[in-house]
NUKOL-744952 format. One record per residue (C-alpha): x negated, y, z negated. Coordinates in steps of 0.05 Angstrom, whole numbers, padded with zeros to 5 digits, always signed. Layout:
BEGIN
XYZ
...
//
This chain:
BEGIN
+00004-00007+00001
-00049+00046-00014
-00093+00036+00055
-00023+00049+00088
-00001+00106+00039
-00068+00132+00018
-00060+00184-00039
+00010+00183-00040
+00011+00106-00055
+00023+00131-00141
+00076+00177-00125
+00124+00118-00103
+00123+00091-00171
+00189+00095-00198
+00215+00132-00140
+00285+00109-00113
+00294+00086-00041
+00349+00132-00031
+00292+00191-00037
+00246+00156+00009
+00291+00132+00063
+00341+00171+00097
+00414+00164+00063
+00442+00123+00124
+00381+00072+00117
+00372+00071+00046
+00449+00039+00039
+00444-00012+00089
+00375-00036+00067
+00395-00046-00006
+00455-00086+00023
+00408-00128+00065
+00357-00137+00009
+00421-00168-00029
+00429-00217+00026
+00358-00237+00032
+00362-00256-00042
+00424-00286-00035
+00410-00325+00028
+00343-00333+00027
+00335-00311+00103
+00270-00262+00119
+00287-00194+00141
+00246-00157+00187
+00258-00075+00209
+00232-00020+00233
+00250+00046+00193
+00236+00121+00200
+00213+00147+00144
+00245+00221+00107
+00208+00242+00048
+00149+00281+00063
+00115+00250+00008
+00093+00194+00056
+00045+00214+00101
+00073+00160+00158
+00126+00173+00192
+00149+00095+00215
+00147+00033+00177
+00152-00034+00191
+00181-00079+00139
+00184-00147+00123
+00221-00177+00065
+00220-00251+00039
+00252-00274-00022
+00200-00289-00084
+00241-00324-00137
+00287-00279-00166
+00251-00222-00136
+00236-00186-00066
+00173-00189-00032
+00169-00133+00019
+00106-00125+00063
+00103-00055+00091
+00075-00042+00153
+00040+00028+00182
+00076+00038+00252
+00064+00106+00267
-00002+00094+00309
+00044+00050+00355
+00098+00097+00357
+00059+00157+00381
+00029+00114+00424
+00092+00106+00462
+00118+00175+00452
+00042+00201+00489
+00054+00151+00549
+00126+00181+00559
+00105+00253+00557
+00063+00237+00606
+00103+00199+00649
+00144+00273+00640
+00082+00322+00649
+00072+00281+00714
+00136+00296+00733
+00134+00362+00716
+00064+00386+00738
+00064+00337+00797
+00135+00334+00832
+00160+00401+00811
+00088+00435+00816
+00099+00495+00872
+00028+00474+00898
+00013+00417+00947
-00019+00361+00918
-00044+00300+00967
-00088+00238+00952
-00115+00197+01000
-00161+00140+01015
-00235+00135+01044
-00200+00126+01114
-00157+00186+01106
-00096+00149+01100
-00043+00188+01045
-00022+00142+00981
+00014+00199+00946
+00038+00271+00949
+00080+00313+00919
+00143+00345+00958
+00105+00422+00956
+00052+00385+01005
+00112+00349+01049
+00142+00418+01057
+00078+00445+01084
+00086+00382+01136
+00163+00388+01153
+00170+00319+01119
+00195+00277+01064
+00147+00250+01007
+00165+00177+01028
+00149+00188+01104
+00074+00208+01085
+00051+00148+01049
+00002+00111+01104
-00004+00168+01145
-00071+00205+01164
-00081+00272+01146
-00098+00288+01214
-00027+00270+01239
+00019+00305+01189
-00028+00367+01179
-00082+00372+01229
-00132+00366+01174
-00196+00319+01174
-00195+00267+01123
-00268+00287+01095
-00266+00356+01067
-00325+00394+01030
-00325+00390+00956
-00294+00462+00919
-00246+00512+00958
-00241+00523+01019
-00191+00563+01074
-00154+00529+01119
-00092+00522+01174
-00035+00467+01165
-00006+00450+01228
+00070+00421+01204
+00095+00367+01250
+00147+00412+01275
+00088+00464+01299
+00088+00513+01244
+00017+00537+01217
+00005+00558+01147
-00050+00594+01122
-00071+00553+01053
-00128+00552+01003
-00152+00467+00991
-00190+00451+00934
-00220+00384+00943
-00234+00335+00881
-00269+00265+00889
-00231+00205+00856
-00263+00138+00839
-00277+00087+00897
-00277+00139+00949
-00211+00168+00937
-00200+00246+00942
-00154+00295+00912
-00131+00360+00951
-00093+00414+00921
-00060+00452+00979
-00039+00531+00959
+00001+00561+01018
-00029+00634+01022
+00030+00658+01065
+00082+00651+01005
+00033+00678+00967
+00023+00737+01003
+00093+00748+01016
+00103+00738+00939
+00046+00792+00926
+00083+00838+00978
+00152+00836+00937
+00112+00835+00875
+00081+00903+00905
+00146+00930+00926
+00180+00918+00865
+00127+00944+00819
+00126+01007+00867
+00196+01019+00873
+00214+01005+00801
+00259+01058+00763
+00217+01044+00704
+00148+01062+00691
+00102+01002+00708
+00027+00994+00692
-00022+00927+00699
-00068+00947+00639
-00138+00904+00629
-00152+00880+00563
-00203+00938+00553
-00144+00984+00561
-00161+01013+00628
-00102+01019+00675
-00110+00971+00732
-00046+00997+00772
+00008+01048+00762
+00070+01063+00797
+00109+01127+00818
+00156+01129+00763
+00105+01126+00712
+00070+01185+00746
+00134+01222+00739
+00146+01197+00660
+00073+01226+00648
+00065+01277+00691
-00002+01255+00713
-00020+01237+00790
-00032+01165+00807
-00116+01178+00806
-00111+01212+00740
-00079+01152+00707
-00123+01104+00739
-00178+01142+00702
-00149+01141+00635
-00131+01081+00581
-00071+01073+00546
-00106+01094+00481
-00114+01163+00519
-00036+01185+00530
-00008+01147+00456
+00005+01198+00404
-00044+01190+00343
+00007+01169+00299
+00022+01114+00336
-00034+01088+00356
-00047+01053+00297
+00014+01010+00310
-00004+01003+00380
-00070+00977+00366
-00038+00920+00315
+00009+00898+00376
-00054+00896+00424
-00088+00847+00375
-00030+00803+00371
-00035+00793+00440
-00109+00790+00441
-00096+00731+00391
-00044+00696+00430
+00004+00703+00368
+00059+00742+00416
+00069+00736+00501
+00118+00797+00501
+00141+00853+00451
+00183+00916+00455
+00175+00978+00418
+00184+01047+00415
+00130+01101+00413
+00108+01177+00429
+00064+01191+00489
+00029+01251+00512
+00051+01282+00570
+00009+01325+00618
+00027+01387+00596
+00018+01374+00527
+00094+01358+00499
+00111+01295+00464
+00161+01241+00493
+00191+01178+00467
+00182+01119+00510
+00206+01046+00509
+00147+01006+00525
+00161+00927+00539
+00088+00892+00542
+00071+00825+00574
+00013+00784+00574
-00017+00747+00638
-00069+00686+00615
-00113+00642+00652
-00112+00565+00642
-00155+00571+00579
-00102+00612+00546
-00137+00680+00548
-00116+00748+00568
-00124+00764+00640
-00085+00828+00634
-00026+00865+00608
+00042+00880+00648
+00072+00952+00612
+00141+00971+00635
+00152+01042+00607
+00223+01078+00599
+00233+01152+00581
+00276+01148+00524
+00268+01223+00495
+00340+01239+00518
+00372+01178+00487
+00327+01187+00426
+00358+01250+00422
+00419+01233+00426
+00410+01183+00383
+00385+01231+00325
+00445+01282+00346
+00488+01219+00335
+00460+01214+00271
+00465+01275+00248
+00539+01275+00271
+00556+01214+00239
+00512+01242+00174
+00562+01309+00177
+00620+01259+00188
+00601+01226+00127
+00590+01286+00088
+00654+01318+00111
+00690+01255+00103
+00674+01255+00030
+00675+01320+00012
+00730+01340+00046
+00790+01369+00004
+00842+01334+00044
+00853+01255+00031
+00820+01216+00084
+00822+01142+00104
+00783+01100+00158
+00818+01050+00191
+00808+00986+00229
+00853+00983+00296
+00889+00931+00256
+00897+00977+00198
+00856+00954+00156
+00830+01003+00106
+00754+01006+00108
+00733+01070+00071
+00771+01127+00034
+00745+01189-00003
+00756+01225-00067
+00816+01269-00045
+00853+01207-00031
+00834+01177-00091
+00858+01237-00128
+00923+01244-00092
+00945+01170-00113
+00914+01184-00190
+00870+01119-00182
+00797+01119-00191
+00753+01115-00144
+00739+01037-00142
+00806+01016-00146
+00833+01067-00098
+00788+01035-00043
+00807+00966-00060
+00878+00984-00039
+00909+00975+00031
+00950+01027+00069
+01014+00992+00061
+01003+00974-00008
+01010+01048-00024
+01065+01066+00020
+01136+01073-00001
+01173+01012+00015
+01222+01050+00057
+01164+01081+00103
+01116+01019+00118
+01156+00998+00179
+01155+01065+00212
+01083+01074+00191
+01059+01001+00217
+01097+01020+00287
+01063+01090+00291
+00985+01064+00274
+00998+01006+00328
+01021+01060+00382
+00958+01097+00361
+00916+01035+00364
+00937+01013+00433
+00926+01085+00463
+00999+01095+00477
+00993+01163+00437
+00934+01208+00426
+00952+01217+00355
+01009+01210+00304
+01036+01260+00252
+01097+01240+00202
+01107+01258+00131
+01104+01194+00081
+01115+01174+00009
+01056+01148-00029
+01063+01111-00090
+01016+01133-00145
+00981+01095-00205
+01048+01111-00246
+01099+01090-00201
+01117+01159-00176
+01129+01173-00101
+01082+01243-00072
+01099+01266-00008
+01039+01267+00038
+01034+01288+00109
+00992+01241+00142
+00958+01254+00217
+00923+01188+00251
+00878+01200+00309
+00843+01145+00336
+00759+01150+00345
+00741+01120+00411
+00683+01084+00442
+00646+01094+00504
+00704+01069+00542
+00761+01095+00518
+00785+01044+00469
+00803+01058+00397
+00745+01035+00352
+00775+01065+00288
+00835+01099+00264
+00817+01161+00221
+00881+01183+00173
+00880+01253+00145
+00931+01256+00076
+00952+01320+00055
+00992+01324-00010
+01060+01366+00004
+01109+01353-00058
+01105+01424-00072
+01116+01441+00008
+01171+01386+00008
+01202+01414-00059
+01199+01482-00028
+01232+01462+00037
+01283+01417-00002
+01306+01475-00043
+01308+01525+00027
+01352+01474+00057
+01397+01473+00004
+01394+01547-00003
+01406+01547+00072
+01463+01501+00068
+01501+01542+00006
+01489+01603+00046
+01525+01571+00111
+01579+01552+00069
+01579+01615+00036
+01581+01652+00108
+01642+01595+00136
+01677+01616+00073
+01672+01693+00077
+01668+01691+00154
+01611+01736+00157
+01556+01729+00208
+01485+01734+00200
+01436+01775+00242
+01352+01774+00257
+01322+01826+00289
+01242+01834+00302
+01234+01910+00303
+01171+01898+00345
+01181+01859+00397
+01264+01876+00399
+01280+01797+00396
+01338+01784+00357
+01379+01722+00330
+01455+01726+00320
+01493+01670+00284
+01552+01632+00313
+01597+01675+00265
+01570+01740+00294
+01595+01724+00355
+01659+01679+00336
+01686+01736+00290
+01701+01774+00363
+01733+01721+00389
+01678+01698+00435
+01656+01626+00428
+01621+01616+00356
+01554+01596+00386
+01479+01611+00370
+01448+01666+00402
+01385+01698+00417
+01365+01760+00454
+01352+01830+00440
+01386+01894+00419
+01421+01895+00487
+01469+01842+00463
+01491+01889+00411
+01485+01950+00451
+01538+01920+00501
+01586+01905+00446
+01589+01965+00404
+01635+02022+00418
+01598+02079+00459
+01624+02136+00404
+01589+02097+00349
+01527+02071+00379
+01486+02135+00369
+01498+02145+00295
+01490+02071+00284
+01420+02075+00315
+01401+02134+00274
+01419+02098+00212
+01381+02039+00233
+01317+02074+00248
+01322+02122+00190
+01325+02056+00153
+01266+02028+00188
+01222+02085+00170
+01246+02083+00097
+01277+02155+00100
+01346+02126+00063
+01357+02096-00001
+01329+02034+00018
+01398+01999+00045
+01428+01994+00111
+01500+01998+00110
+01539+02019+00169
+01612+02012+00195
+01630+02019+00272
+01673+01988+00324
+01656+01924+00367
+01690+01895+00431
+01732+01830+00420
+01742+01783+00470
+01815+01799+00483
+01795+01877+00495
+01814+01904+00430
+01764+01940+00382
+01746+01900+00318
+01723+01944+00253
+01653+01912+00236
+01616+01926+00172
+01543+01914+00172
+01494+01908+00120
+01421+01887+00118
+01353+01916+00104
+01282+01912+00126
+01255+01847+00097
+01186+01852+00127
+01129+01908+00135
+01054+01908+00157
+01003+01940+00120
+01014+02008+00148
+01087+02003+00111
+01117+01998+00193
+01184+01949+00195
+01169+01883+00224
+01230+01841+00208
+01305+01867+00192
+01363+01816+00169
+01435+01827+00148
+01506+01808+00160
+01563+01827+00197
+01639+01827+00169
+01697+01840+00201
+01736+01895+00165
+01792+01905+00205
+01837+01887+00164
+01815+01927+00104
+01808+01987+00154
+01876+01981+00178
+01901+01982+00105
+01857+02042+00088
+01878+02075+00145
+01954+02063+00124
+01936+02087+00050
+01890+02143+00073
+01956+02171+00114
+02002+02154+00064
+01956+02199+00011
+01943+02248+00071
+02017+02267+00085
+02019+02271+00005
+01961+02316+00003
+01996+02359+00064
+02061+02366+00024
+02020+02392-00033
+01981+02438+00007
+02044+02462+00050
+02071+02487-00010
+02008+02517-00038
+01988+02547+00037
+02057+02571+00050
+02066+02611-00016
+01997+02644-00004
+02007+02660+00066
+02082+02685+00044
+02049+02731+00007
+02003+02758+00049
+02048+02760+00102
+02089+02799+00054
+02038+02846+00042
+02021+02860+00113
+02095+02864+00132
+02109+02912+00075
+02047+02955+00089
+02059+02954+00169
+02127+02988+00161
+02096+03042+00118
+02047+03061+00172
+02101+03059+00216
+02138+03112+00178
+02094+03169+00199
+02125+03217+00134
+02067+03193+00094
+02000+03224+00076
+01936+03205+00098
+01922+03183+00026
+01977+03137+00021
+01958+03112+00088
+01887+03101+00071
+01922+03053+00006
+01966+03014+00055
+01903+03003+00104
+01866+02983+00044
+01919+02929+00022
+01929+02896+00091
+01845+02892+00092
+01852+02861+00025
+01907+02815+00052
+01863+02796+00111
+01804+02786+00076
+01845+02733+00033
+01877+02698+00092
+01811+02694+00118
+01778+02664+00047
+01836+02609+00053
+01826+02591+00125
+01750+02584+00117
+01769+02538+00055
+01820+02499+00098
+01762+02487+00158
+01704+02469+00110
+01738+02421+00074
+01770+02386+00134
+01692+02396+00167
+01721+02430+00232
+01682+02497+00215
+01627+02514+00255
+01563+02513+00209
+01506+02557+00231
+01447+02529+00193
+01385+02577+00182
+01332+02590+00138
+01349+02647+00082
+01328+02671+00021
+01374+02656-00026
+01362+02727-00066
+01385+02766-00012
+01453+02729+00009
+01470+02742-00068
+01445+02807-00065
+01495+02823-00006
+01549+02793-00034
+01546+02835-00099
+01593+02884-00082
+01651+02829-00058
+01640+02795-00118
+01652+02859-00163
+01724+02873-00123
+01739+02795-00141
+01740+02802-00211
+01798+02836-00250
+01797+02902-00297
+01759+02885-00358
+01715+02832-00323
+01643+02851-00316
+01589+02819-00268
+01516+02810-00284
+01466+02780-00225
+01402+02765-00244
+01350+02753-00189
+01298+02687-00207
+01280+02658-00130
+01242+02711-00101
+01216+02687-00044
+01246+02619-00039
+01279+02593+00027
+01335+02550+00044
+01363+02520+00099
+01439+02523+00098
+01501+02562+00128
+01496+02633+00089
+01573+02639+00099
+01579+02572+00069
+01541+02591+00014
+01576+02661+00007
+01640+02621+00005
+01618+02579-00051
+01597+02631-00100
+01660+02667-00085
+01704+02609-00100
+01658+02597-00169
+01667+02671-00182
+01743+02672-00168
+01760+02610-00216
+01714+02651-00264
+01766+02702-00257
+01825+02661-00264
+01791+02634-00335
+01780+02699-00366
+01856+02724-00366
+01840+02776-00424
+01770+02802-00398
+01704+02772-00402
+01639+02768-00376
+01612+02732-00305
+01535+02720-00295
+01504+02701-00228
+01441+02679-00239
+01382+02645-00190
+01324+02602-00211
+01272+02549-00186
+01282+02477-00218
+01237+02422-00204
+01265+02353-00211
+01213+02289-00227
+01235+02215-00217
+01231+02201-00297
+01282+02252-00321
+01337+02301-00294
+01395+02345-00323
+01453+02309-00353
+01492+02357-00310
+01466+02338-00244
+01489+02277-00205
+01446+02232-00165
+01399+02282-00147
+01332+02261-00116
+01261+02283-00144
+01241+02349-00115
+01239+02430-00117
+01313+02469-00120
+01338+02534-00126
+01391+02535-00179
+01450+02588-00166
+01480+02584-00236
+01556+02618-00246
+01570+02630-00321
+01632+02655-00351
+01660+02668-00422
+01727+02639-00407
+01772+02585-00435
+01726+02530-00414
+01746+02458-00386
+01775+02397-00426
+01738+02335-00421
+01802+02300-00393
+01801+02346-00339
+01726+02349-00322
+01730+02279-00273
+01784+02312-00229
+01751+02379-00220
+01727+02360-00148
+01781+02326-00131
+01819+02350-00067
+01885+02383-00084
+01870+02377-00153
+01886+02443-00193
+01894+02468-00262
+01934+02536-00243
+02006+02543-00240
+02051+02522-00191
+02040+02563-00129
+01978+02601-00153
+01918+02556-00127
+01908+02500-00066
+01860+02456-00107
+01811+02463-00048
+01761+02517-00079
+01718+02466-00118
+01719+02408-00064
+01698+02456-00011
+01641+02480-00057
+01622+02405-00070
+01623+02387+00003
+01579+02445+00024
+01527+02434-00025
+01521+02348-00021
+01513+02365+00061
+01451+02391+00054
+01427+02349-00003
+01441+02384-00063
+01487+02375-00121
+01536+02414-00164
+01524+02409-00234
+01582+02425-00295
+01571+02448-00369
+01638+02468-00401
+01671+02459-00474
+01744+02486-00495
+01732+02554-00523
+01657+02563-00496
+01657+02581-00424
+01634+02540-00367
+01576+02538-00328
+01573+02515-00254
+01501+02505-00222
+01488+02500-00149
+01431+02461-00137
+01403+02474-00066
+01341+02439-00037
+01280+02491-00020
+01258+02490+00047
+01182+02484+00075
+01182+02548+00111
+01126+02591+00145
+01107+02658+00118
+01142+02699+00174
+01216+02655+00156
+01265+02702+00182
+01314+02737+00123
+01386+02759+00140
+01389+02799+00201
+01400+02866+00188
+01465+02901+00218
+01457+02930+00283
+01441+03008+00295
+01490+03031+00344
+01460+03093+00383
+01521+03137+00403
+01490+03168+00460
+01474+03104+00502
+01547+03071+00514
+01537+02997+00534
+01584+02956+00573
+01607+02887+00550
+01665+02837+00586
+01710+02809+00535
+01745+02744+00553
+01808+02723+00518
+01872+02688+00542
+01907+02725+00483
+01925+02789+00498
+01935+02815+00422
+01862+02791+00401
+01831+02817+00463
+01856+02895+00458
+01842+02888+00385
+01772+02863+00401
+01769+02921+00453
+01786+02980+00404
+01735+02946+00355
+01682+02951+00402
+01698+03015+00431
+01691+03047+00361
+01622+03027+00362
+01616+03069+00424
+01618+03009+00477
+01647+03008+00541
+01690+02945+00545
+01716+02910+00602
+01772+02855+00598
+01787+02790+00628
+01842+02738+00606
+01806+02671+00638
+01735+02646+00669
+01750+02662+00738
+01772+02731+00732
+01711+02742+00682
+01665+02717+00744
+01697+02759+00791
+01686+02816+00744
+01605+02804+00736
+01608+02794+00812
+01636+02869+00813
+01602+02904+00765
+01526+02895+00754
+01524+02945+00694
+01548+02898+00639
+01505+02873+00592
+01539+02826+00548
+01602+02774+00556
+01633+02760+00490
+01680+02705+00506
+01737+02657+00476
+01721+02586+00472
+01788+02559+00479
+01820+02580+00546
+01868+02550+00596
+01817+02523+00661
+01746+02527+00647
+01725+02539+00568
+01681+02587+00540
+01624+02543+00535
+01629+02525+00609
+01639+02602+00634
+01575+02620+00587
+01537+02562+00626
+01551+02589+00693
+01536+02662+00671
+01466+02635+00650
+01454+02604+00716
+01486+02664+00762
+01470+02726+00724
+01417+02701+00675
+01405+02780+00658
+01472+02785+00622
+01477+02763+00546
+01525+02715+00524
+01564+02713+00459
+01616+02653+00441
+01670+02665+00395
+01728+02620+00371
+01790+02610+00316
+01793+02537+00323
+01738+02482+00320
+01786+02425+00311
+01770+02384+00369
+01691+02392+00350
+01668+02417+00421
+01637+02483+00389
+01594+02443+00340
+01572+02399+00402
+01557+02456+00454
+01529+02511+00409
+01457+02471+00406
+01456+02471+00484
+01479+02533+00500
+01437+02568+00449
+01486+02634+00440
+01504+02669+00382
+01575+02645+00346
+01622+02692+00311
+01688+02655+00279
+01747+02699+00281
+01772+02724+00249
+01711+02771+00247
+01696+02842+00218
+01664+02897+00262
+01595+02877+00232
+01592+02811+00243
+01615+02822+00314
+01562+02877+00328
+01506+02832+00288
+01520+02780+00340
+01525+02821+00401
+01460+02858+00381
+01427+02926+00398
//
């Protein structure tokens, strides 16, 4: 055993046969040993050895029984088995080298007859190998049967006449036999030509390098990669172009080739370009060795990978940035496979789910989705993964750690490979719980608003103040009888429906609200056209809901309410009240006018009786003048209250107006009543109608007179007042902050009871005995003051007198602001020619006599056509004074034509009736003086001018 097993023999002691022999052998062997012991039949076997403990591979086993034991003889069969293997390998090598070798091999005897040949040699002759045996070299190839030893170049002529240039190496064999090795040089030359063409035209750089590193051959592509000419590269070694930092690794690879440890290797390194810059190349190096295994030369394939490497680095940087953005994003992120398997998540998503990161990353997407959302979410992911849609976005519910649901917006986009196939799915998850809550609340509010609008029959509108685009709700249209549908358009939709007479005031109010010039609320009532052609009264309320940084209005919104029924009821109520008021007014006015007419009638009869003295006539005339003044005041009260008097707004000094009417105020008071006027607003101007101010002060003084039947004092005081936003006098209702002139009228009369004070400014209300007042004085004063932005303050107590204060806003005026015009000075020796046009003969004659008293020459006309004829014939006329309301052409039309045809003639308009509103409308366009009837001679001369 020791001879067979050598040093391993002791190692087998105590070793199981199962650890020595293969398992598939050990089991049957033990069974066979048992049979030998039982039957006594010898056992002979050849067994392969498994364990590495034995230095042999095959054993011969001979087992015979020896008593109750088994004697086993082992024989080392390893050498015999290796001999068999070598014989088989030799036959295989012959087949490989002789039969498969592309070089022709032929063996011939001393007489030149062929005894063996391989297929490559037979191909040169044009015959099959079996056809060559027994034939001479001369017959099949034209070769002599005796050739000199060594190599020689000759020609082989095949049996078909084809000639091949060959290289023959002759070698002697025992007993006079010879072996010829025949290499076809023609095929070699063609092969070399093909190699040369492939080498030179290769797209990659190619080089044949000797063992010392010298370039033996290079191609055009390598010259272009490195920027050298072919001659320059042939003078260099590969070490001359390798980057110094990569030279060590390159030398290591070279040594591995030289030691035969490798035959081909791929590596990346840096080369120097001819201009000095670095380029990255991929080098595939292979070696060509001789028969002894020594390296003859190296074949190097060089590819410029600078751009590829740059892109790879950029991709790596991009991946790094993506990873950083992914992990640091404040939005939840998840990377999924096309099959929707979760591959990666970020911390933000873990925070949304309220899980720690390690737990969250182990969850799959369907585990965190609400069960009701899984089917739709899965279908959306599948469509993105199949490339059917570029991305998907949806709102989903995710389940948090505590089981509650959180609303998220999930956006899924594909990450495509170079072929455009989705490689991953990138999901962005944003927590929209708060947004969803607010939206739900807004939807609920909108639903409630819609129900309220339906219940109230209101229509909504929404207007873009910058672009003019508007939205009009269904009921906005439906309340007018049109189909109740939503409408998008611009202001033209509204303008087509609004009544022409209401359009301008509505747009002016709209603009004032947008500019912030109102009280902050837009509230207008106007008419709109129904589908059936009738007009509906609409109340529009709204406000600016958005402004830019400069305060410009961006958006307005509001509602429309049909108030036609309410308006009709109000109109009926107003008509009823109007009739009642007219009844009250008629009684008071009739009584006052009866008194005035009685005075005028009685005095006129006295004047017609020429028996009186001059003094008595003066007294009678004074009575007539006083009655006329009272009638004029009463008429102006009526016109002012009804807003039908023409207001002539101008900038005036308050103190000047009060001083001018001081004598008139003194005449208003009764005997025993004293007037005290104090000016405290010197140089302060206001914009108003002086006549209205005069009427207001006269009304207040007249009321003071009636409150002091036993005599007393009346004070008229002016002063300046500043009202700020934090505090205003208790007696001033709704007065805006700013600077005001206060005109205060105070008396020492009976005072006003607190129960009466709320009704002081109510039209037709009076505390005077029946027939003593119309109840229009204080309403007229209040209406005038409020129209110019002021207010009326009242302070009174029974037995302690009363104080009425008019707060009039101060006007910003230039230093040369005009005061009240001085009465004209008439030059008696220079007669002026004036044309008076009036269809009322009595008024025209009276006007003529007044003007003639002031030295003017008067020409009369009763209508516009006659007046134009007179002007055409009389070029000395300097002034035209025309009534407005006349048959045919009005005074406005007459004066407009006079301006065109006779521009040098001065024009003046007069009127005693302004109920149709035309006088107010034409005055701004005509830009002419206006004289209201009745007028005094001074008022008339002031309008005519010098």
